[in-house]
C-alpha positions, 0 to 999 in steps of 0.5 A: 488257056489263050484264044484267037479270035475264031476260038472266041467266036465259037465260045460265044457259039457254044455259050449261046447254044448252052442257053438253048440247051436248057429248053430242050428235053434233056436226052435231045440236048444230050444228043445235040451237044455230043454232036456239036463237040464232033462237028467243033472237032472237025472245024478244028476246034482244040483246047490245049492243056497247059502242061507247064505246072507240075501237079504231085500228091504225096510226092507222086507225080500226076499227069492231071488234076483228073487222076487226084480226083479219081484217087480220093473217091 
């Protein structure tokens, strides 16, 4: 995953916000975190998934690792 300078600045803000959220009540920090995700999406921050690696499990192709994890529950 490659980040440009803008992405690095946003990640720094996220790390700082996460540290602040730890001191807030859990419900408030949850609401603020969800609102901040909306704001980051609006600002154009996107994380691109690495789709070059193919994941297979018992010769079944999976789109992502979450599919594998959900199947093992």
